[in-house]
C-alpha positions in Angstrom: -174.0 -131.5 27.5 -173.2 -128.0 26.3 -175.0 -126.3 23.4 -172.1 -126.5 21.0 -171.9 -130.3 21.4 -175.6 -130.6 20.9 -175.5 -128.6 17.6 -172.6 -130.8 16.4 -174.7 -133.9 17.2 -177.6 -132.2 15.3 -175.4 -131.9 12.2 -174.3 -135.5 12.4 -177.9 -136.7 12.9 -179.2 -134.6 10.1 -176.6 -136.1 7.7 -177.7 -139.6 8.8 -181.3 -138.7 8.3 -180.6 -137.3 4.9 -178.9 -140.5 3.8 -181.6 -142.7 5.3 -184.4 -140.7 3.5 -182.5 -140.8 0.2 -182.2 -144.6 0.5 -185.9 -144.9 1.4 -186.9 -142.7 -1.5 -184.8 -144.7 -4.0 -186.3 -148.0 -2.7 -189.8 -146.5 -3.0 -189.1 -145.5 -6.6 -188.1 -149.1 -7.3 -191.3 -150.2 -5.6 -193.2 -147.7 -7.7 -192.1 -149.3 -11.0 -191.8 -152.8 -9.8 -194.3 -153.5 -6.9 -194.0 -157.3 -7.1 -190.2 -157.4 -6.6 -189.4 -159.0 -10.0 -186.0 -158.6 -11.6 -185.9 -155.4 -13.6 -185.1 -157.3 -16.7 -188.5 -158.9 -16.4 -190.4 -155.7 -16.0 -192.2 -154.8 -19.2 -192.6 -151.3 -20.5 -196.4 -151.7 -20.2 -196.0 -152.3 -16.4 -194.0 -149.1 -16.1 -196.5 -147.2 -18.1 -199.4 -148.5 -15.9 -197.4 -147.6 -12.8 -197.0 -144.0 -14.0 -200.6 -143.7 -15.0 -201.9 -145.0 -11.7 -199.3 -143.4 -9.4 -202.0 -142.6 -6.8 -202.7 -146.4 -6.3 -199.0 -147.4 -5.9 -197.8 -148.9 -2.6 -194.7 -146.7 -3.0 -196.6 -143.5 -2.6 -196.6 -143.3 1.2 -192.9 -144.3 1.7 -191.9 -141.7 -1.0 -193.9 -139.0 0.7 -192.4 -139.9 4.1 -188.9 -140.0 2.7 -189.3 -136.5 1.3 -190.7 -135.2 4.6 -187.9 -136.8 6.5 -185.4 -135.2 4.2 -187.0 -131.8 4.7 -186.9 -132.3 8.5 -183.2 -133.2 8.3 -182.5 -130.1 6.2 -184.3 -127.9 8.8 -182.3 -129.5 11.6 -179.1 -128.9 9.7 -180.1 -125.3 9.0 -180.9 -124.7 12.6 -177.6 -126.2 13.8 -175.5 -124.2 11.3 -177.4 -121.0 12.3 -176.5 -121.7 15.9 -172.8 -121.9 15.0 -172.1 -125.6 14.7 -169.3 -126.7 12.3 -168.0 -130.0 11.1 -164.6 -129.3 12.5 -164.7 -132.3 14.8 -163.8 -134.9 12.2 -160.1 -135.0 12.9 -157.7 -137.8 12.9 -157.3 -137.6 16.7 -161.1 -137.8 17.3 -161.5 -140.8 14.9 -158.6 -142.6 16.6 -160.3 -141.9 20.0 -163.5 -143.4 18.6 -161.8 -146.6 17.5 -160.4 -147.0 21.0 -163.8 -146.5 22.7 -165.4 -149.6 24.2 -168.9 -148.5 23.3 -167.9 -148.3 19.6 -166.9 -152.0 19.7 -170.1 -153.0 21.4 -172.1 -151.3 18.6 -169.9 -153.0 15.9 -170.4 -156.4 17.6 -174.2 -155.9 17.9 -174.6 -154.7 14.3 -172.4 -157.6 13.0 -174.3 -160.2 15.0 -177.7 -158.8 14.0 -176.6 -158.8 10.3 -175.4 -162.4 10.6 -178.8 -163.3 12.2 -180.9 -161.6 9.5 -178.8 -162.4 6.4 -177.1 -165.6 7.4 -178.8 -167.6 10.1 -182.4 -167.0 9.1 -182.0 -168.0 5.4 -179.8 -171.0 6.3 -182.2 -172.3 8.9 -185.2 -171.7 6.6 -183.4 -173.6 3.9 -182.0 -176.6 5.8 -184.2 -177.0 8.9 -187.7 -176.9 7.5 -188.5 -180.4 8.9 -192.0 -179.8 10.2 -194.5 -178.6 7.5 -197.2 -178.0 10.2 -194.8 -176.0 12.3 -193.3 -173.3 10.1 -191.8 -171.5 13.0 -189.2 -174.1 13.8 -186.4 -172.6 11.6 -187.1 -169.1 13.1 -187.0 -170.6 16.6 -183.6 -172.2 15.9 -182.1 -169.1 14.3 -183.4 -166.9 17.2 -182.0 -169.3 19.8 -178.6 -169.2 18.1 -178.6 -165.4 17.9 -179.7 -164.9 21.6 -177.2 -167.5 22.8 -174.4 -165.9 20.8 -175.2 -162.4 22.2 -175.4 -163.7 25.8 -172.1 -165.6 25.5 -170.4 -162.6 24.0 -171.6 -160.1 26.7 -171.8 -162.4 29.8 -169.1 -163.7 32.0 -167.7 -167.0 30.7 -168.4 -169.1 33.8 -170.0 -172.5 33.4 -173.1 -171.5 35.5 -173.6 -168.3 33.4 -173.2 -170.3 30.1 -175.8 -172.8 31.2 -178.1 -170.0 32.3 -177.6 -168.3 28.9 -178.5 -171.5 27.1 -181.7 -172.0 29.1 -182.8 -168.3 28.8 -182.1 -168.4 25.0 -184.1 -171.5 24.5 -187.0 -170.3 26.6 -187.1 -166.9 24.9 -186.9 -168.3 21.4 -189.7 -170.8 22.2 -191.8 -168.1 23.8 -191.3 -165.7 20.9 -192.1 -168.4 18.3 -195.1 -169.6 20.3 -196.5 -166.1 21.0 -196.1 -164.6 17.6 -196.3 -167.7 15.3 -199.0 -169.7 17.0 -201.0 -167.5 19.3 -201.0 -164.3 17.2 -200.7 -166.2 13.9 -198.1 -163.8 12.6 -196.1 -165.4 9.7 -192.5 -165.7 10.9 -189.6 -165.1 8.6 
């Protein structure tokens, strides 16, 4: 890859890092004033005052510091890329159309969409409706993980009956092993 393309990638990556660090900083500020995740309507002014007075004890201190440092690193990366001659002249209609016709772009979209459905859809639904075994709290996690893995394997595998059966078995074994290993052996609370 030539130097010009690398500097353009540095600009894009620095913009992404700046956005991520800004989001992390705003979330840490919310955590600073509301460490217990209550609705902001329920946060009393005394709690905010106590949070300001004891800022050094706040769980938001480390994420806020890391967000500021990440933002500074992104600024330095952008400065270096601009100093080396990179420009944002590659955001053209032609390049964006080429991106939408790229197979890898669709793979990224499918993976992000499936992962979002797993985190925000399958996990809460399974936790709400499949909590049958009070002694085995990992069951809803295991079902949601099985469904996610099976969906990903079906999407990205060949659609032959033998491959589908193999995907089903691998998904079940992996979901069971993950749940057993983390939930029972390591005693890590599963979502």
